[in-house]
SEFIZA-3560 file (N, C-alpha, C; in Angstrom, 3 decimals):
REM SEFIZA-3560
<numar><xx>17.868</xx><yy>21.443</yy><zz>-40.676</zz><atom>N</atom></numar>
<numar><xx>16.965</xx><yy>20.545</yy><zz>-39.974</zz><atom>CA</atom></numar>
<numar><xx>17.554</xx><yy>19.138</yy><zz>-40.014</zz><atom>C</atom></numar>
<numar><xx>17.694</xx><yy>18.531</yy><zz>-38.857</zz><atom>N</atom></numar>
<numar><xx>18.236</xx><yy>17.181</yy><zz>-38.763</zz><atom>CA</atom></numar>
<numar><xx>17.091</xx><yy>16.221</yy><zz>-38.446</zz><atom>C</atom></numar>
<numar><xx>16.958</xx><yy>15.183</yy><zz>-39.279</zz><atom>N</atom></numar>
<numar><xx>15.869</xx><yy>14.223</yy><zz>-39.105</zz><atom>CA</atom></numar>
<numar><xx>16.445</xx><yy>12.818</yy><zz>-38.975</zz><atom>C</atom></numar>
<numar><xx>16.026</xx><yy>12.141</yy><zz>-37.916</zz><atom>N</atom></numar>
<numar><xx>16.407</xx><yy>10.747</yy><zz>-37.688</zz><atom>CA</atom></numar>
<numar><xx>15.126</xx><yy>9.941</yy><zz>-37.574</zz><atom>C</atom></numar>
<numar><xx>15.099</xx><yy>8.785</yy><zz>-38.247</zz><atom>N</atom></numar>
<numar><xx>13.936</xx><yy>7.905</yy><zz>-38.195</zz><atom>CA</atom></numar>
<numar><xx>14.370</xx><yy>6.555</yy><zz>-37.637</zz><atom>C</atom></numar>
<numar><xx>13.785</xx><yy>6.173</yy><zz>-36.518</zz><atom>N</atom></numar>
<numar><xx>14.019</xx><yy>4.848</yy><zz>-35.933</zz><atom>CA</atom></numar>
<numar><xx>13.016</xx><yy>3.896</yy><zz>-36.564</zz><atom>C</atom></numar>
<numar><xx>13.531</xx><yy>2.805</yy><zz>-37.141</zz><atom>N</atom></numar>
<numar><xx>12.686</xx><yy>1.863</yy><zz>-37.872</zz><atom>CA</atom></numar>
<numar><xx>13.048</xx><yy>0.433</yy><zz>-37.492</zz><atom>C</atom></numar>
<numar><xx>12.278</xx><yy>-0.493</yy><zz>-38.067</zz><atom>N</atom></numar>
<numar><xx>12.608</xx><yy>-1.913</yy><zz>-38.017</zz><atom>CA</atom></numar>
<numar><xx>11.958</xx><yy>-2.587</yy><zz>-39.214</zz><atom>C</atom></numar>
<numar><xx>12.479</xx><yy>-3.736</yy><zz>-39.616</zz><atom>N</atom></numar>
<numar><xx>11.909</xx><yy>-4.449</yy><zz>-40.765</zz><atom>CA</atom></numar>
<numar><xx>10.462</xx><yy>-4.871</yy><zz>-40.496</zz><atom>C</atom></numar>
<numar><xx>9.727</xx><yy>-5.077</yy><zz>-41.562</zz><atom>N</atom></numar>
<numar><xx>8.337</xx><yy>-5.542</yy><zz>-41.474</zz><atom>CA</atom></numar>
<numar><xx>7.470</xx><yy>-4.617</yy><zz>-40.632</zz><atom>C</atom></numar>
<numar><xx>7.693</xx><yy>-3.319</yy><zz>-40.780</zz><atom>N</atom></numar>
<numar><xx>6.930</xx><yy>-2.297</yy><zz>-40.054</zz><atom>CA</atom></numar>
<numar><xx>6.291</xx><yy>-1.377</yy><zz>-41.107</zz><atom>C</atom></numar>
<numar><xx>5.023</xx><yy>-1.629</yy><zz>-41.473</zz><atom>N</atom></numar>
<numar><xx>4.389</xx><yy>-0.789</yy><zz>-42.501</zz><atom>CA</atom></numar>
<numar><xx>4.411</xx><yy>0.710</yy><zz>-42.184</zz><atom>C</atom></numar>
<numar><xx>4.150</xx><yy>1.137</yy><zz>-40.943</zz><atom>N</atom></numar>
<numar><xx>4.230</xx><yy>2.576</yy><zz>-40.684</zz><atom>CA</atom></numar>
<numar><xx>5.647</xx><yy>3.139</yy><zz>-40.890</zz><atom>C</atom></numar>
<numar><xx>6.664</xx><yy>2.333</yy><zz>-40.610</zz><atom>N</atom></numar>
<numar><xx>8.046</xx><yy>2.773</yy><zz>-40.846</zz><atom>CA</atom></numar>
<numar><xx>8.262</xx><yy>3.023</yy><zz>-42.333</zz><atom>C</atom></numar>
<numar><xx>7.794</xx><yy>2.104</yy><zz>-43.150</zz><atom>N</atom></numar>
<numar><xx>7.955</xx><yy>2.248</yy><zz>-44.593</zz><atom>CA</atom></numar>
<numar><xx>7.187</xx><yy>3.464</yy><zz>-45.093</zz><atom>C</atom></numar>
<numar><xx>6.006</xx><yy>3.695</yy><zz>-44.548</zz><atom>N</atom></numar>
<numar><xx>5.202</xx><yy>4.861</yy><zz>-44.914</zz><atom>CA</atom></numar>
<numar><xx>5.976</xx><yy>6.153</yy><zz>-44.646</zz><atom>C</atom></numar>
<numar><xx>6.564</xx><yy>6.260</yy><zz>-43.461</zz><atom>N</atom></numar>
<numar><xx>7.312</xx><yy>7.467</yy><zz>-43.085</zz><atom>CA</atom></numar>
<numar><xx>8.503</xx><yy>7.664</yy><zz>-44.015</zz><atom>C</atom></numar>
<numar><xx>9.253</xx><yy>6.606</yy><zz>-44.264</zz><atom>N</atom></numar>
<numar><xx>10.416</xx><yy>6.716</yy><zz>-45.148</zz><atom>CA</atom></numar>
<numar><xx>9.999</xx><yy>7.136</yy><zz>-46.551</zz><atom>C</atom></numar>
<numar><xx>8.933</xx><yy>6.534</yy><zz>-47.067</zz><atom>N</atom></numar>
<numar><xx>8.446</xx><yy>6.898</yy><zz>-48.404</zz><atom>CA</atom></numar>
<numar><xx>7.977</xx><yy>8.348</yy><zz>-48.443</zz><atom>C</atom></numar>
<numar><xx>7.273</xx><yy>8.767</yy><zz>-47.398</zz><atom>N</atom></numar>
<numar><xx>6.792</xx><yy>10.149</yy><zz>-47.327</zz><atom>CA</atom></numar>
<numar><xx>7.964</xx><yy>11.129</yy><zz>-47.378</zz><atom>C</atom></numar>
<numar><xx>8.981</xx><yy>10.890</yy><zz>-46.580</zz><atom>N</atom></numar>
<numar><xx>10.138</xx><yy>11.781</yy><zz>-46.555</zz><atom>CA</atom></numar>
<numar><xx>10.868</xx><yy>11.785</yy><zz>-47.898</zz><atom>C</atom></numar>
<numar><xx>10.995</xx><yy>10.609</yy><zz>-48.513</zz><atom>N</atom></numar>
<numar><xx>11.652</xx><yy>10.531</yy><zz>-49.823</zz><atom>CA</atom></numar>
<numar><xx>10.855</xx><yy>11.287</yy><zz>-50.878</zz><atom>C</atom></numar>
<numar><xx>9.522</xx><yy>11.130</yy><zz>-50.867</zz><atom>N</atom></numar>
<numar><xx>8.674</xx><yy>11.834</yy><zz>-51.829</zz><atom>CA</atom></numar>
<numar><xx>8.777</xx><yy>13.349</yy><zz>-51.665</zz><atom>C</atom></numar>
<numar><xx>8.964</xx><yy>13.793</yy><zz>-50.441</zz><atom>N</atom></numar>
<numar><xx>9.102</xx><yy>15.230</yy><zz>-50.172</zz><atom>CA</atom></numar>
<numar><xx>10.546</xx><yy>15.708</yy><zz>-50.367</zz><atom>C</atom></numar>
<numar><xx>11.410</xx><yy>14.781</yy><zz>-50.771</zz><atom>N</atom></numar>
<numar><xx>12.838</xx><yy>15.055</yy><zz>-50.993</zz><atom>CA</atom></numar>
<numar><xx>13.494</xx><yy>15.637</yy><zz>-49.739</zz><atom>C</atom></numar>
<numar><xx>13.167</xx><yy>15.010</yy><zz>-48.609</zz><atom>N</atom></numar>
<numar><xx>13.727</xx><yy>15.416</yy><zz>-47.325</zz><atom>CA</atom></numar>
<numar><xx>14.763</xx><yy>14.381</yy><zz>-46.900</zz><atom>C</atom></numar>
<numar><xx>15.963</xx><yy>14.849</yy><zz>-46.661</zz><atom>N</atom></numar>
<numar><xx>17.036</xx><yy>13.953</yy><zz>-46.218</zz><atom>CA</atom></numar>
<numar><xx>16.795</xx><yy>13.534</yy><zz>-44.775</zz><atom>C</atom></numar>
<numar><xx>17.074</xx><yy>12.266</yy><zz>-44.491</zz><atom>N</atom></numar>
<numar><xx>16.937</xx><yy>11.758</yy><zz>-43.132</zz><atom>CA</atom></numar>
<numar><xx>17.944</xx><yy>10.652</yy><zz>-42.900</zz><atom>C</atom></numar>
<numar><xx>18.209</xx><yy>10.411</yy><zz>-41.637</zz><atom>N</atom></numar>
<numar><xx>19.106</xx><yy>9.328</yy><zz>-41.235</zz><atom>CA</atom></numar>
<numar><xx>18.235</xx><yy>8.227</yy><zz>-40.632</zz><atom>C</atom></numar>
<numar><xx>18.371</xx><yy>7.021</yy><zz>-41.148</zz><atom>N</atom></numar>
<numar><xx>17.579</xx><yy>5.893</yy><zz>-40.646</zz><atom>CA</atom></numar>
<numar><xx>18.399</xx><yy>5.081</yy><zz>-39.654</zz><atom>C</atom></numar>
<numar><xx>17.766</xx><yy>4.725</yy><zz>-38.543</zz><atom>N</atom></numar>
<numar><xx>18.383</xx><yy>3.839</yy><zz>-37.563</zz><atom>CA</atom></numar>
<numar><xx>17.472</xx><yy>2.632</yy><zz>-37.391</zz><atom>C</atom></numar>
<numar><xx>17.930</xx><yy>1.487</yy><zz>-37.887</zz><atom>N</atom></numar>
<numar><xx>17.179</xx><yy>0.232</yy><zz>-37.808</zz><atom>CA</atom></numar>
<numar><xx>17.485</xx><yy>-0.427</yy><zz>-36.464</zz><atom>C</atom></numar>
<numar><xx>16.498</xx><yy>-0.483</yy><zz>-35.593</zz><atom>N</atom></numar>
<numar><xx>16.731</xx><yy>-0.989</yy><zz>-34.237</zz><atom>CA</atom></numar>
<numar><xx>16.941</xx><yy>-2.499</yy><zz>-34.190</zz><atom>C</atom></numar>
<numar><xx>16.646</xx><yy>-3.213</yy><zz>-35.269</zz><atom>N</atom></numar>
<numar><xx>16.910</xx><yy>-4.659</yy><zz>-35.314</zz><atom>CA</atom></numar>
<numar><xx>18.352</xx><yy>-4.946</yy><zz>-35.709</zz><atom>C</atom></numar>
<numar><xx>18.936</xx><yy>-4.063</yy><zz>-36.504</zz><atom>N</atom></numar>
<numar><xx>20.318</xx><yy>-4.257</yy><zz>-36.968</zz><atom>CA</atom></numar>
<numar><xx>21.327</xx><yy>-3.530</yy><zz>-36.090</zz><atom>C</atom></numar>
<numar><xx>20.873</xx><yy>-2.508</yy><zz>-35.382</zz><atom>N</atom></numar>
<numar><xx>21.774</xx><yy>-1.634</yy><zz>-34.635</zz><atom>CA</atom></numar>
<numar><xx>21.358</xx><yy>-1.595</yy><zz>-33.164</zz><atom>C</atom></numar>
<numar><xx>22.067</xx><yy>-2.369</yy><zz>-32.341</zz><atom>N</atom></numar>
<numar><xx>21.724</xx><yy>-2.422</yy><zz>-30.916</zz><atom>CA</atom></numar>
<numar><xx>21.897</xx><yy>-1.080</yy><zz>-30.227</zz><atom>C</atom></numar>
<numar><xx>22.846</xx><yy>-0.293</yy><zz>-30.681</zz><atom>N</atom></numar>
<numar><xx>23.051</xx><yy>1.039</yy><zz>-30.098</zz><atom>CA</atom></numar>
<numar><xx>21.821</xx><yy>1.917</yy><zz>-30.353</zz><atom>C</atom></numar>
<numar><xx>21.257</xx><yy>1.818</yy><zz>-31.558</zz><atom>N</atom></numar>
<numar><xx>20.041</xx><yy>2.583</yy><zz>-31.881</zz><atom>CA</atom></numar>
<numar><xx>18.872</xx><yy>2.115</yy><zz>-31.018</zz><atom>C</atom></numar>
<numar><xx>18.767</xx><yy>0.804</yy><zz>-30.821</zz><atom>N</atom></numar>
<numar><xx>17.693</xx><yy>0.260</yy><zz>-29.977</zz><atom>CA</atom></numar>
<numar><xx>17.835</xx><yy>0.768</yy><zz>-28.545</zz><atom>C</atom></numar>
<numar><xx>19.046</xx><yy>0.723</yy><zz>-28.015</zz><atom>N</atom></numar>
<numar><xx>19.288</xx><yy>1.217</yy><zz>-26.658</zz><atom>CA</atom></numar>
<numar><xx>18.984</xx><yy>2.712</yy><zz>-26.546</zz><atom>C</atom></numar>
<numar><xx>19.357</xx><yy>3.454</yy><zz>-27.577</zz><atom>N</atom></numar>
<numar><xx>19.099</xx><yy>4.892</yy><zz>-27.597</zz><atom>CA</atom></numar>
<numar><xx>17.599</xx><yy>5.167</yy><zz>-27.566</zz><atom>C</atom></numar>
<numar><xx>16.844</xx><yy>4.439</yy><zz>-28.384</zz><atom>N</atom></numar>
<numar><xx>15.389</xx><yy>4.615</yy><zz>-28.441</zz><atom>CA</atom></numar>
<numar><xx>14.760</xx><yy>4.342</yy><zz>-27.076</zz><atom>C</atom></numar>
<numar><xx>15.202</xx><yy>3.279</yy><zz>-26.443</zz><atom>N</atom></numar>
<numar><xx>14.628</xx><yy>2.885</yy><zz>-25.150</zz><atom>CA</atom></numar>
<numar><xx>15.110</xx><yy>3.788</yy><zz>-24.018</zz><atom>C</atom></numar>
<numar><xx>16.410</xx><yy>3.996</yy><zz>-23.927</zz><atom>N</atom></numar>
<numar><xx>16.975</xx><yy>4.709</yy><zz>-22.779</zz><atom>CA</atom></numar>
<numar><xx>16.867</xx><yy>6.227</yy><zz>-22.875</zz><atom>C</atom></numar>
<numar><xx>17.121</xx><yy>6.770</yy><zz>-24.055</zz><atom>N</atom></numar>
<numar><xx>17.088</xx><yy>8.225</yy><zz>-24.207</zz><atom>CA</atom></numar>
<numar><xx>15.665</xx><yy>8.746</yy><zz>-24.366</zz><atom>C</atom></numar>
<numar><xx>14.869</xx><yy>8.048</yy><zz>-25.201</zz><atom>N</atom></numar>
<numar><xx>13.532</xx><yy>8.549</yy><zz>-25.515</zz><atom>CA</atom></numar>
<numar><xx>12.417</xx><yy>7.826</yy><zz>-24.759</zz><atom>C</atom></numar>
<numar><xx>12.766</xx><yy>6.742</yy><zz>-24.057</zz><atom>N</atom></numar>
<numar><xx>11.777</xx><yy>5.960</yy><zz>-23.284</zz><atom>CA</atom></numar>
<numar><xx>10.641</xx><yy>5.444</yy><zz>-24.168</zz><atom>C</atom></numar>
<numar><xx>11.013</xx><yy>5.028</yy><zz>-25.381</zz><atom>N</atom></numar>
<numar><xx>10.036</xx><yy>4.507</yy><zz>-26.338</zz><atom>CA</atom></numar>
<numar><xx>10.417</xx><yy>3.086</yy><zz>-26.727</zz><atom>C</atom></numar>
<numar><xx>9.394</xx><yy>2.303</yy><zz>-27.094</zz><atom>N</atom></numar>
<numar><xx>9.612</xx><yy>0.878</yy><zz>-27.372</zz><atom>CA</atom></numar>
<numar><xx>9.067</xx><yy>0.426</yy><zz>-28.721</zz><atom>C</atom></numar>
<numar><xx>8.463</xx><yy>1.337</yy><zz>-29.475</zz><atom>N</atom></numar>
<numar><xx>7.898</xx><yy>0.940</yy><zz>-30.765</zz><atom>CA</atom></numar>
<numar><xx>8.357</xx><yy>1.912</yy><zz>-31.850</zz><atom>C</atom></numar>
<numar><xx>8.264</xx><yy>1.457</yy><zz>-33.071</zz><atom>N</atom></numar>
<numar><xx>8.651</xx><yy>2.266</yy><zz>-34.225</zz><atom>CA</atom></numar>
<numar><xx>7.428</xx><yy>2.487</yy><zz>-35.100</zz><atom>C</atom></numar>
<numar><xx>7.453</xx><yy>3.484</yy><zz>-35.952</zz><atom>N</atom></numar>
<numar><xx>8.529</xx><yy>4.437</yy><zz>-36.173</zz><atom>CA</atom></numar>
<numar><xx>8.527</xx><yy>5.553</yy><zz>-35.131</zz><atom>C</atom></numar>
<numar><xx>9.706</xx><yy>6.100</yy><zz>-34.949</zz><atom>N</atom></numar>
<numar><xx>9.880</xx><yy>7.321</yy><zz>-34.160</zz><atom>CA</atom></numar>
<numar><xx>10.709</xx><yy>8.254</yy><zz>-35.039</zz><atom>C</atom></numar>
<numar><xx>10.226</xx><yy>9.477</yy><zz>-35.185</zz><atom>N</atom></numar>
<numar><xx>10.921</xx><yy>10.467</yy><zz>-36.000</zz><atom>CA</atom></numar>
<numar><xx>11.399</xx><yy>11.572</yy><zz>-35.063</zz><atom>C</atom></numar>
<numar><xx>12.684</xx><yy>11.894</yy><zz>-35.170</zz><atom>N</atom></numar>
<numar><xx>13.251</xx><yy>12.986</yy><zz>-34.400</zz><atom>CA</atom></numar>
<numar><xx>13.561</xx><yy>14.112</yy><zz>-35.385</zz><atom>C</atom></numar>
<numar><xx>12.900</xx><yy>15.243</yy><zz>-35.212</zz><atom>N</atom></numar>
<numar><xx>13.146</xx><yy>16.417</yy><zz>-36.049</zz><atom>CA</atom></numar>
<numar><xx>13.820</xx><yy>17.443</yy><zz>-35.153</zz><atom>C</atom></numar>
<numar><xx>15.114</xx><yy>17.631</yy><zz>-35.375</zz><atom>N</atom></numar>
<numar><xx>15.951</xx><yy>18.421</yy><zz>-34.476</zz><atom>CA</atom></numar>
<numar><xx>15.812</xx><yy>17.817</yy><zz>-33.072</zz><atom>C</atom></numar>
<numar><xx>15.111</xx><yy>18.476</yy><zz>-32.164</zz><atom>N</atom></numar>
<numar><xx>14.940</xx><yy>17.922</yy><zz>-30.817</zz><atom>CA</atom></numar>
<numar><xx>13.511</xx><yy>17.467</yy><zz>-30.542</zz><atom>C</atom></numar>
<numar><xx>12.633</xx><yy>17.566</yy><zz>-31.543</zz><atom>N</atom></numar>
<numar><xx>11.227</xx><yy>17.190</yy><zz>-31.358</zz><atom>CA</atom></numar>
<numar><xx>11.042</xx><yy>15.709</yy><zz>-31.662</zz><atom>C</atom></numar>
<numar><xx>10.410</xx><yy>15.001</yy><zz>-30.735</zz><atom>N</atom></numar>
<numar><xx>10.170</xx><yy>13.564</yy><zz>-30.874</zz><atom>CA</atom></numar>
<numar><xx>8.748</xx><yy>13.348</yy><zz>-31.367</zz><atom>C</atom></numar>
<numar><xx>8.620</xx><yy>12.602</yy><zz>-32.477</zz><atom>N</atom></numar>
<numar><xx>7.310</xx><yy>12.300</yy><zz>-33.059</zz><atom>CA</atom></numar>
<numar><xx>7.140</xx><yy>10.791</yy><zz>-33.044</zz><atom>C</atom></numar>
<numar><xx>6.173</xx><yy>10.331</yy><zz>-32.279</zz><atom>N</atom></numar>
<numar><xx>5.911</xx><yy>8.894</yy><zz>-32.190</zz><atom>CA</atom></numar>
<numar><xx>4.940</xx><yy>8.475</yy><zz>-33.284</zz><atom>C</atom></numar>
<numar><xx>4.716</xx><yy>7.178</yy><zz>-33.399</zz><atom>N</atom></numar>
<numar><xx>3.812</xx><yy>6.676</yy><zz>-34.434</zz><atom>CA</atom></numar>
<numar><xx>2.401</xx><yy>7.231</yy><zz>-34.277</zz><atom>C</atom></numar>
<numar><xx>1.989</xx><yy>7.542</yy><zz>-33.055</zz><atom>N</atom></numar>
<numar><xx>0.654</xx><yy>8.089</yy><zz>-32.821</zz><atom>CA</atom></numar>
<numar><xx>0.551</xx><yy>9.556</yy><zz>-33.249</zz><atom>C</atom></numar>
<numar><xx>1.676</xx><yy>10.206</yy><zz>-33.503</zz><atom>N</atom></numar>
<numar><xx>1.696</xx><yy>11.626</yy><zz>-33.859</zz><atom>CA</atom></numar>
<numar><xx>2.106</xx><yy>11.873</yy><zz>-35.311</zz><atom>C</atom></numar>
<numar><xx>2.144</xx><yy>10.829</yy><zz>-36.121</zz><atom>N</atom></numar>
<numar><xx>2.647</xx><yy>10.981</yy><zz>-37.489</zz><atom>CA</atom></numar>
<numar><xx>1.843</xx><yy>11.981</yy><zz>-38.310</zz><atom>C</atom></numar>
<numar><xx>0.570</xx><yy>12.160</yy><zz>-37.969</zz><atom>N</atom></numar>
<numar><xx>-0.244</xx><yy>13.119</yy><zz>-38.719</zz><atom>CA</atom></numar>
<numar><xx>0.270</xx><yy>14.553</yy><zz>-38.538</zz><atom>C</atom></numar>
<numar><xx>1.078</xx><yy>14.794</yy><zz>-37.510</zz><atom>N</atom></numar>
<numar><xx>1.655</xx><yy>16.123</yy><zz>-37.270</zz><atom>CA</atom></numar>
<numar><xx>2.926</xx><yy>16.369</yy><zz>-38.083</zz><atom>C</atom></numar>
<numar><xx>3.459</xx><yy>15.328</yy><zz>-38.683</zz><atom>N</atom></numar>
<numar><xx>4.745</xx><yy>15.440</yy><zz>-39.369</zz><atom>CA</atom></numar>
<numar><xx>4.763</xx><yy>16.522</yy><zz>-40.457</zz><atom>C</atom></numar>
<numar><xx>3.768</xx><yy>16.605</yy><zz>-41.337</zz><atom>N</atom></numar>
<numar><xx>3.824</xx><yy>17.659</yy><zz>-42.356</zz><atom>CA</atom></numar>
<numar><xx>3.902</xx><yy>19.075</yy><zz>-41.776</zz><atom>C</atom></numar>
<numar><xx>3.133</xx><yy>19.341</yy><zz>-40.725</zz><atom>N</atom></numar>
<numar><xx>3.180</xx><yy>20.704</yy><zz>-40.165</zz><atom>CA</atom></numar>
<numar><xx>4.508</xx><yy>20.963</yy><zz>-39.462</zz><atom>C</atom></numar>
<numar><xx>5.060</xx><yy>19.941</yy><zz>-38.799</zz><atom>N</atom></numar>
<numar><xx>6.361</xx><yy>20.101</yy><zz>-38.144</zz><atom>CA</atom></numar>
<numar><xx>7.444</xx><yy>20.381</yy><zz>-39.186</zz><atom>C</atom></numar>
<numar><xx>7.314</xx><yy>19.727</yy><zz>-40.330</zz><atom>N</atom></numar>
<numar><xx>8.290</xx><yy>19.923</yy><zz>-41.409</zz><atom>CA</atom></numar>
<numar><xx>7.963</xx><yy>21.138</yy><zz>-42.280</zz><atom>C</atom></numar>
<numar><xx>6.870</xx><yy>21.818</yy><zz>-41.925</zz><atom>N</atom></numar>
<numar><xx>6.424</xx><yy>23.020</yy><zz>-42.657</zz><atom>CA</atom></numar>
<numar><xx>6.143</xx><yy>22.732</yy><zz>-44.131</zz><atom>C</atom></numar>
<numar><xx>5.397</xx><yy>21.654</yy><zz>-44.358</zz><atom>N</atom></numar>
<numar><xx>5.025</xx><yy>21.261</yy><zz>-45.728</zz><atom>CA</atom></numar>
<numar><xx>3.607</xx><yy>21.723</yy><zz>-46.042</zz><atom>C</atom></numar>
//
């Protein structure tokens, strides 16, 4: 399972997602859209999204409004 989390500084929901994944001992790749312009462009152009956090689990896109689905998607 490949997990990517698009984040930015000063984003409480982003920190929540990262902490949740760490507590569950789930490896993930973080892409900070403020530090990485390529990640920002990817979020906007590929996924047509403009806010964080966004979690990509394999090919499934989970937006901040869908975070409550994350445990079931991860089969926790």
